[in-house]
Backbone as ProteinMPNN parsed JSONL, in Angstrom:
{"seq_chain_A": "MKILGFAKRLKDIAAFVQTLRDRGIKVTDPHRRRNGTFIYSLANCVVTERELLDLPHAGKLDASGVSELTAKIMKNGGA", "coords_chain_A": {"N_chain_A": [[173.054, 118.556, 125.171], [170.759, 119.849, 124.318], [171.521, 122.449, 123.318], [172.994, 121.928, 120.963], [170.804, 120.818, 119.601], [169.113, 123.016, 119.347], [170.847, 124.937, 117.93], [170.869, 123.515, 115.573], [168.389, 123.5, 114.766], [168.02, 126.382, 114.392], [169.432, 126.731, 112.206], [168.546, 124.963, 110.305], [166.154, 126.159, 109.936], [166.769, 128.737, 108.949], [168.226, 128.284, 106.444], [165.58, 126.983, 105.274], [163.843, 129.28, 105.297], [165.273, 130.872, 103.554], [165.276, 129.328, 101.157], [162.69, 129.588, 100.766], [162.449, 132.397, 100.188], [164.219, 132.398, 97.884], [162.749, 131.439, 96.139], [160.828, 133.185, 95.657], [158.864, 133.671, 97.581], [157.817, 135.954, 99.968], [159.007, 136.47, 103.291], [159.436, 137.242, 106.472], [162.146, 138.242, 108.927], [162.707, 136.26, 112.141], [160.345, 137.176, 115.043], [160.069, 137.216, 118.368], [157.828, 136.033, 120.454], [155.977, 136.817, 123.914], [156.119, 134.245, 125.03], [157.958, 132.911, 124.323], [158.051, 131.734, 121.696], [158.945, 131.758, 118.316], [158.0, 133.634, 115.943], [157.113, 134.176, 112.323], [156.476, 136.179, 109.643], [154.594, 135.236, 106.685], [154.087, 135.173, 103.662], [152.225, 137.399, 104.05], [150.703, 136.489, 106.209], [150.643, 135.118, 109.631], [153.254, 132.988, 110.888], [153.992, 130.191, 112.942], [157.283, 129.104, 114.306], [157.131, 126.285, 114.598], [155.219, 125.626, 112.457], [156.109, 126.658, 109.974], [158.604, 124.757, 110.028], [157.449, 122.545, 109.791], [156.657, 122.455, 106.945], [158.835, 121.789, 104.942], [159.186, 119.116, 105.576], [156.76, 117.893, 105.077], [157.185, 118.06, 102.507], [156.286, 120.338, 101.256], [157.626, 122.651, 100.528], [156.92, 125.059, 98.751], [155.433, 127.373, 96.737], [152.681, 126.525, 96.475], [152.359, 124.816, 98.677], [152.934, 126.905, 100.733], [150.821, 128.544, 100.1], [148.527, 126.603, 100.582], [149.12, 126.359, 103.658], [148.687, 128.838, 104.484], [146.123, 129.302, 103.691], [144.75, 127.505, 105.285], [145.424, 128.343, 108.092], [144.052, 131.177, 107.924], [141.59, 130.335, 107.478], [141.3, 129.144, 110.122], [141.05, 131.459, 111.479], [143.332, 132.778, 111.84], [146.158, 135.437, 111.822]], "CA_chain_A": [[172.506, 118.263, 123.523], [169.731, 120.664, 123.731], [172.08, 123.433, 122.742], [173.298, 121.498, 119.656], [169.41, 120.777, 118.744], [168.734, 124.6, 119.121], [171.681, 125.341, 116.867], [170.508, 122.703, 114.345], [167.058, 124.166, 114.44], [167.899, 127.447, 113.821], [170.332, 126.384, 110.966], [167.54, 124.476, 109.13], [165.087, 127.255, 109.491], [167.369, 129.679, 108.034], [168.029, 127.391, 104.952], [163.831, 126.938, 104.613], [163.37, 131.002, 104.732], [166.047, 131.214, 102.257], [164.601, 128.747, 100.131], [161.325, 130.226, 100.368], [162.989, 133.735, 99.294], [164.641, 132.223, 96.373], [161.441, 131.063, 95.261], [160.11, 134.611, 95.683], [157.86, 133.959, 98.756], [158.156, 136.797, 101.243], [159.231, 135.789, 104.816], [160.255, 138.093, 107.422], [163.063, 137.54, 109.862], [161.845, 136.031, 113.35], [160.211, 137.731, 116.095], [159.867, 136.509, 119.264], [156.685, 136.503, 121.126], [156.546, 136.545, 125.19], [156.266, 133.104, 125.51], [159.285, 132.312, 123.643], [157.774, 131.329, 120.547], [159.295, 132.438, 117.321], [157.004, 133.797, 114.391], [157.277, 134.674, 110.997], [155.403, 136.553, 108.507], [154.948, 134.339, 105.48], [152.995, 135.592, 102.545], [150.976, 138.38, 105.042], [150.332, 135.544, 107.227], [151.637, 135.007, 110.707], [153.078, 131.554, 111.399], [154.993, 130.057, 113.937], [158.496, 128.343, 113.725], [157.011, 124.896, 114.37], [154.4, 125.543, 111.351], [157.566, 126.654, 108.991], [159.48, 123.507, 110.136], [156.598, 121.142, 109.027], [156.656, 122.673, 105.594], [159.699, 120.909, 104.215], [158.884, 117.705, 106.357], [155.602, 117.368, 104.648], [157.264, 118.04, 101.171], [155.461, 121.463, 100.704], [158.504, 123.958, 100.547], [157.021, 125.826, 97.574], [154.448, 128.027, 96.715], [151.631, 125.899, 96.688], [152.579, 124.541, 99.999], [152.898, 128.068, 101.522], [149.179, 128.704, 99.817], [147.693, 125.849, 101.485], [149.373, 126.559, 104.713], [148.247, 130.537, 105.072], [144.699, 129.365, 103.567], [144.427, 126.789, 106.477], [145.632, 129.654, 109.152], [143.142, 131.979, 107.81], [140.479, 129.584, 107.832], [140.996, 128.897, 111.666], [140.853, 132.639, 112.48], [144.847, 133.368, 112.101], [146.454, 136.559, 111.114]], "C_chain_A": [[171.536, 119.303, 123.235], [170.161, 121.732, 123.042], [172.48, 123.138, 121.003], [171.765, 121.401, 118.824], [168.82, 122.08, 118.586], [169.57, 124.937, 117.945], [171.107, 124.723, 115.388], [169.129, 123.089, 113.652], [167.032, 125.068, 113.658], [168.67, 127.492, 112.451], [169.19, 125.918, 109.798], [166.416, 125.431, 108.775], [165.595, 128.177, 108.847], [167.699, 129.035, 106.757], [166.488, 127.442, 104.545], [163.755, 128.447, 104.435], [164.119, 131.257, 103.604], [165.678, 130.44, 100.959], [163.589, 129.305, 99.743], [161.404, 131.654, 99.493], [163.533, 133.273, 98.07], [163.637, 131.864, 95.523], [160.344, 132.18, 95.42], [158.765, 134.826, 96.689], [158.621, 134.827, 99.801], [158.076, 136.198, 102.785], [160.221, 136.714, 105.496], [161.058, 137.474, 108.327], [162.323, 137.365, 111.018], [161.696, 137.068, 114.193], [159.947, 136.952, 117.072], [158.459, 136.828, 120.21], [156.93, 136.092, 122.969], [157.026, 135.32, 125.712], [157.475, 132.33, 125.121], [159.205, 131.924, 122.155], [158.143, 132.058, 119.543], [158.236, 132.668, 116.049], [157.462, 134.62, 113.293], [156.142, 135.216, 110.443], [155.582, 135.94, 107.349], [153.775, 134.819, 104.532], [151.796, 136.363, 103.305], [150.486, 137.454, 105.76], [151.302, 135.465, 108.262], [151.61, 133.446, 110.927], [154.123, 131.323, 112.311], [156.322, 129.179, 113.521], [157.895, 126.761, 113.388], [156.074, 124.818, 112.899], [155.534, 125.815, 109.912], [158.385, 125.559, 108.978], [158.841, 122.561, 109.411], [156.506, 121.467, 107.51], [157.564, 121.54, 104.71], [159.518, 119.306, 104.561], [157.785, 117.17, 105.663], [156.093, 117.84, 102.889], [156.69, 119.221, 100.245], [156.127, 122.797, 100.801], [158.437, 124.493, 99.173], [155.743, 126.635, 97.704], [152.8, 127.463, 97.099], [151.486, 125.335, 98.071], [152.26, 125.617, 100.922], [151.213, 128.503, 101.495], [148.426, 128.065, 100.714], [147.902, 125.834, 102.971], [148.576, 128.122, 105.464], [146.552, 130.334, 104.832], [144.355, 128.432, 104.92], [144.539, 127.672, 107.799], [144.455, 130.52, 109.104], [141.823, 131.408, 107.978], [140.26, 129.66, 109.251], [140.98, 130.214, 112.622], [142.328, 133.423, 112.441], [144.969, 134.719, 111.462], [146.868, 136.391, 109.824]], "O_chain_A": [[171.4, 119.696, 122.076], [169.424, 122.151, 122.15], [172.3, 123.921, 120.071], [171.596, 121.815, 117.677], [168.013, 122.244, 117.671], [168.962, 125.237, 116.917], [170.963, 125.367, 114.348], [168.821, 123.032, 112.461], [166.444, 125.075, 112.577], [168.402, 128.396, 111.66], [169.041, 126.427, 108.687], [165.863, 125.527, 107.679], [164.852, 128.622, 107.972], [167.136, 129.639, 105.844], [166.206, 127.961, 103.465], [163.587, 128.829, 103.277], [163.603, 131.871, 102.67], [165.796, 130.945, 99.843], [163.404, 129.58, 98.557], [160.735, 131.975, 98.51], [163.195, 133.937, 97.089], [163.688, 131.982, 94.299], [159.137, 131.973, 95.299], [157.931, 135.731, 96.66], [159.692, 134.557, 100.344], [157.131, 135.564, 103.254], [161.404, 136.916, 105.222], [160.853, 136.296, 108.616], [161.34, 138.09, 111.176], [162.596, 137.903, 114.291], [159.537, 135.837, 116.749], [158.225, 137.979, 120.578], [157.796, 135.302, 123.344], [157.946, 135.163, 126.514], [157.841, 131.26, 125.607], [160.226, 131.812, 121.477], [157.744, 133.218, 119.642], [157.814, 131.749, 115.347], [158.13, 135.646, 113.428], [154.998, 134.831, 110.684], [156.706, 136.017, 106.852], [152.593, 134.749, 104.869], [150.619, 136.018, 103.199], [149.339, 137.807, 106.033], [152.504, 135.649, 108.076], [150.616, 132.738, 111.088], [155.049, 132.118, 112.476], [156.339, 128.608, 112.431], [158.072, 126.148, 112.336], [156.303, 123.82, 112.215], [155.574, 125.027, 108.967], [158.951, 125.316, 107.912], [159.381, 121.843, 108.569], [156.222, 120.486, 106.823], [157.096, 120.658, 103.99], [159.746, 118.427, 103.729], [157.754, 115.942, 105.584], [155.166, 117.918, 102.083], [156.6, 119.222, 99.017], [155.537, 123.845, 101.063], [159.417, 124.51, 98.428], [155.059, 126.554, 98.723], [151.996, 127.989, 97.868], [150.372, 125.431, 98.588], [151.447, 125.427, 101.826], [150.511, 128.728, 102.481], [147.735, 128.652, 101.546], [146.993, 125.352, 103.646], [148.106, 128.321, 106.584], [145.74, 130.959, 105.514], [143.47, 128.934, 105.613], [143.573, 127.612, 108.561], [143.812, 130.665, 110.143], [140.974, 132.024, 108.623], [139.219, 130.151, 109.687], [140.93, 130.266, 113.851], [142.457, 134.538, 112.948], [144.108, 135.153, 110.696], [147.15, 137.371, 109.134]]}, "name": "protein", "num_of_chains": 1, "seq": "MKILGFAKRLKDIAAFVQTLRDRGIKVTDPHRRRNGTFIYSLANCVVTERELLDLPHAGKLDASGVSELTAKIMKNGGA"}
C-alpha cells in the first residue's frame, strides 16, 4: 500500500507543479535532502513537498497563494 501512496503523491505533485508553471510561477524540479525530504524552489523560496501539497488542498494553487506561502516562509526565517 505504501508504494501506491508514494506513486499517487508523486503524480499529484507533478500535476501541481505543472499547474503552477502553466500559471507562470517558477518552480524547479525536486531536490532531496539527506533526511529524504523533497524540496522545491518556488518563486525564489525553498519549500518542502508538504508545503507544496498543502497549496491545492487549501485552495491556493495560484499566484496569491504562492505569495502568501513564500511571505510566511520568509517571515519565519526561511530561504
